[in-house]
C-alpha positions in Angstrom: -20.0 138.6 49.0 -20.2 142.2 50.1 -18.0 142.5 53.3 -19.9 145.6 54.4 -23.4 144.0 54.5 -24.8 144.3 58.0 -22.3 146.9 59.2 -23.6 149.7 61.4 -21.1 152.5 60.4 -21.3 154.5 63.6 -20.8 151.4 65.7 -18.0 150.1 63.5 -16.2 153.4 63.2 -17.4 155.5 66.2 -15.4 158.6 65.0 -17.9 158.9 62.1 -20.5 160.4 64.4 -18.4 163.5 65.1 -17.4 164.0 61.4 -21.1 163.8 60.3 -22.1 166.2 63.0 -19.6 168.8 61.9 -20.4 168.4 58.2 -24.1 168.6 58.8 -23.7 171.8 60.8 -21.5 173.4 58.1 -23.6 172.4 55.0 -27.3 173.0 55.4 -28.2 172.6 51.8 -27.6 169.8 49.2 -26.1 170.5 45.8 -28.6 171.0 43.0 -28.5 169.9 39.4 -28.2 166.4 38.0 -24.4 166.1 38.0 -21.9 166.5 41.0 -18.3 166.9 40.1 -15.9 165.9 42.8 -12.1 165.8 43.3 -9.9 164.7 46.1 -6.2 164.8 47.1 -4.2 164.1 50.2 -0.9 165.1 51.9 1.3 163.9 54.8 3.2 161.0 53.3 6.6 162.4 54.3 8.0 161.2 57.6 8.1 164.7 59.2 4.4 165.1 59.1 2.4 164.1 62.2 -0.9 164.1 60.2 -2.4 162.7 57.1 -4.7 165.2 55.5 -7.5 164.5 53.0 -9.4 167.2 51.1 -12.5 166.6 49.0 -14.2 169.0 46.7 -17.8 168.7 45.5 -19.4 171.0 43.0 -22.7 171.3 41.2 -22.0 171.4 37.4 -25.2 173.2 36.7 -24.4 176.0 39.1 -20.7 176.3 38.2 -21.0 177.1 34.6 -18.6 180.0 34.7 -15.7 178.0 36.1 -14.5 176.2 32.9 -14.1 179.4 30.8 -12.6 181.5 33.6 -10.2 178.6 34.5 -9.1 178.5 30.8 -8.5 182.3 30.8 -6.6 182.1 34.1 -4.3 179.5 32.7 -3.7 181.5 29.5 -2.8 184.6 31.6 -1.0 183.0 34.6 0.4 179.7 33.6 0.6 179.7 29.8 3.4 177.2 29.7 1.2 174.5 31.2 2.8 174.3 34.6 0.8 172.3 37.1 -0.4 174.1 40.2 0.1 172.3 43.5 0.9 173.1 47.1 4.5 171.7 47.0 5.3 173.8 43.9 4.2 177.2 45.3 7.9 178.2 45.9 8.0 178.7 42.2 7.5 182.5 41.5 5.1 182.1 38.6 2.9 179.6 40.4 2.9 181.7 43.6 1.7 184.7 41.6 -1.0 182.6 39.9 -2.4 181.4 43.3 -4.5 184.5 44.2 -6.3 184.6 40.8 -6.8 180.8 40.9 -8.5 181.1 44.3 -10.7 183.9 43.1 -11.8 181.7 40.2 -12.5 178.8 42.6 -15.3 180.9 44.1 -17.1 180.4 40.8 -17.7 176.8 41.9 -21.0 176.2 43.7 -20.2 173.5 46.2 -18.2 172.4 49.2 -14.7 171.7 50.4 -14.1 169.3 53.2 -10.6 169.0 54.5 -9.8 166.5 57.3 -6.5 166.0 59.1 -6.0 162.6 60.9 -3.3 162.1 63.5 -0.9 159.4 62.4 -1.3 157.8 65.8 -4.5 156.5 64.2 -2.8 154.0 61.9 -6.0 152.0 61.2 -8.8 154.5 60.9 -11.0 152.3 58.7 -9.3 148.9 58.4 -7.0 146.6 60.3 -3.7 144.9 59.4 -5.6 141.7 58.6 -8.3 143.3 56.4 -6.5 142.7 53.0 -5.9 139.1 53.7 -9.5 138.6 54.7 -10.9 140.4 51.7 -8.5 138.5 49.3 -9.7 135.2 50.8 -13.3 136.3 50.1 -12.5 137.3 46.6 -13.5 140.9 47.3 -10.4 142.6 45.7 -9.2 142.8 42.1 -5.8 144.4 42.8 -2.8 143.5 44.9 -2.7 145.7 48.1 -0.5 145.9 51.1 -2.3 146.6 54.4 -1.1 150.3 54.5 -2.0 151.1 50.9 -5.4 149.5 51.3 -6.0 151.5 54.5 -5.1 154.7 52.6 -7.6 153.9 49.8 -10.3 152.8 52.3 -10.1 155.9 54.5 -10.0 158.3 51.5 -13.0 156.6 50.0 -14.9 156.5 53.2 -14.3 160.2 54.0 -15.2 161.1 50.5 -18.5 159.1 50.7 -19.4 160.8 54.0 -19.1 164.2 52.4 -21.1 163.1 49.3 -23.9 161.7 51.5 -24.3 165.1 53.1 -24.4 167.0 49.9 -26.2 164.9 47.3 -29.8 164.7 46.2 -31.7 161.7 44.7 -30.9 160.7 41.1 -27.7 162.7 40.7 -24.8 161.5 38.6 -21.4 161.7 40.3 -18.0 162.0 38.8 -15.0 161.7 41.2 -11.5 162.6 40.0 -8.4 161.7 42.0 -4.7 162.3 41.3 -2.6 159.4 39.9 -1.2 157.8 43.0 -1.1 154.6 44.9 -4.8 154.3 45.3 -5.4 154.1 41.6 -1.9 153.0 40.4 -3.2 150.5 37.9 -6.4 149.1 36.3 -7.0 146.6 39.1 -6.6 149.1 41.9 -8.8 151.5 39.9 -11.5 148.8 39.8 -11.2 148.4 43.6 -11.4 152.1 44.1 -14.6 152.3 42.1 -16.1 149.3 43.9 -15.3 150.5 47.4 -16.6 154.0 46.5 -19.9 152.4 45.5 -19.9 150.2 48.7 -19.3 153.1 51.1 -21.9 155.3 49.2 -24.4 152.4 49.8 -23.7 152.7 53.5 -24.2 156.4 53.8 -26.6 157.5 51.0 -30.2 156.6 51.6 -31.6 157.7 48.2 -31.4 156.3 44.6 -28.5 157.7 42.7 -27.5 157.6 39.0 -24.1 156.6 37.6 -20.8 156.9 39.6 -17.7 157.5 37.5 -14.3 157.4 39.1 -11.4 158.7 37.1 -7.8 160.1 37.6 -6.0 163.1 36.2 -4.6 160.8 33.6 -7.8 161.3 31.7 -6.9 165.0 31.2 -7.0 166.0 27.6 -4.0 168.2 27.8 -5.9 171.4 28.6 -5.2 170.8 32.4 -8.9 171.1 33.2 -9.0 168.0 35.4 -5.6 168.8 37.0 -6.7 172.3 37.8 -9.9 171.0 39.4 -7.9 168.5 41.5 -5.4 171.3 42.4 -8.1 172.9 44.6 -8.1 170.0 47.2 -4.4 169.5 46.7 -3.8 173.1 47.8 -6.2 172.7 50.7 -4.7 169.5 52.0 -1.2 171.0 51.9 -2.5 174.1 53.7 -4.2 172.3 56.6 -1.2 169.9 56.9 1.0 173.0 57.4 -1.4 174.3 60.1 -1.8 171.2 62.1 1.8 170.3 62.0 2.8 173.8 63.0 0.4 173.7 65.9 1.6 170.3 67.0 5.2 171.5 67.0 4.3 174.5 69.1 2.4 172.3 71.6 -1.1 173.4 70.6 -2.5 170.5 68.6 -3.6 168.5 71.6 -5.2 171.4 73.4 -6.7 173.7 70.8 -8.7 173.7 67.6 -7.4 177.2 66.6 -4.1 178.3 65.3 -2.3 181.7 65.0 -1.4 182.2 61.3 1.6 184.2 62.3 3.3 180.8 63.0 3.0 179.3 59.5 4.6 179.8 56.2 3.3 182.6 53.9 1.8 180.2 51.3 -0.1 178.4 54.0 -1.2 181.8 55.4 -2.6 183.0 52.1 -4.5 179.8 51.5 -5.8 179.9 55.1 -7.0 183.4 54.7 -9.0 182.2 51.7 -10.1 178.9 53.1 -11.4 180.2 56.4 -13.2 183.2 54.9 -16.9 182.6 54.7 -18.2 181.9 51.2 -21.7 181.8 49.8 -20.7 179.7 46.8 -17.9 177.3 47.8 -18.5 176.5 51.4 -15.6 175.1 53.4 -14.9 173.2 56.6 -11.7 171.9 58.3 -11.8 168.9 60.7 -9.1 167.3 62.8 -9.3 163.7 64.2 -7.0 162.9 67.1 -6.6 160.0 69.4 -7.4 160.5 73.1 -5.8 158.7 76.1 -8.3 155.9 75.7 -7.4 155.4 72.0 -10.6 156.8 70.7 -10.9 159.2 67.8 -11.8 162.7 68.9 -13.2 165.0 66.2 -13.0 168.8 66.2 -13.6 171.6 63.8 -10.7 173.9 63.2 -10.5 177.7 62.8 -7.8 180.3 62.6 -7.1 183.6 64.4 
C-alpha cells in the first residue's frame, strides 16, 4: 500500500506552496538533455544551530561537459593529496586556497542550486512522531528508523523532489547522489530512500520519467568525482547555515530576509559572494522557512547586502 495515495501535497504540507512559488520564480527554464545529475547535503545537526539547512544541486549532464575534466585538473593543482573539500574543513589552509578555483569551476555546471534553511522550531516538517510506527505496521518500510531520523530522510527527499519537479522535462534519467549519513546508513535505509524519492517524485512530477538512481559517495571510484560534486551543496548548506544563525543571534532572523555579510565568518562571506551573484549557468536560490505565531510555516527568499 502506498501511504501517499490520495494526498493533496499543498493541503497536507501548506508550506509547500511558498517554496514552489519561490522556486518557480527563480527558475524559468527546465534542464535539457536526457540525464539530470543531482547531489544533496545538509547541515545544522549540532546543538548550537537554530536551523537545519538542506542544499540540492541539479545539473544537465549534456550541458556540463567541461565540468569533469576541469574538476580533475583543479584537484591535481589544488588538492593533489586527495583531501576532501567541505564547509567544516575550510579552516585548513590548502582547502581554503582551493575554494575560489573550485567555485569558478562550479560555474561550468548548467543547472540549479536550491538551499533551504528550516527553523528547528518546526520539528515535524513532513512527518509526525507516529509516522514510523504507522508505516511499519503497513509494511511500507524496509529499514529500522527512529521518528527523528525518518523525518530527516523524509524532508530531504521531499525538498529534493520539489526542486526536481520544477527543473525536469519528460523522459529524463535522474541520478541523485547523497553523502554517506543516517539517511542511507545501510542497505535497508538506502532502499527506503530510493522508494520515498520515487513516491515524492510521483506527487510532484506530472510527466513520464526514465530511471531514477539513488547513490552515495561510497560509490566514488577513488578519483573524488562524486565527492567533489556533493561538495557543492555541502559548502552551500554550511554557508546558509552560517548566515541564518548569525542573523538569528543578532535579532534579525524573525524580521528580515536580508543579512549584512560583515557579521559572518570570512569563509561564509566568500561563499555568499559567489552564491548570491547572478549566474547564467548555475542558477541559485536561498529560501528560509520559519514558524509564525500560529505555528504555520512561513517561506521567504533570502538575499545579502
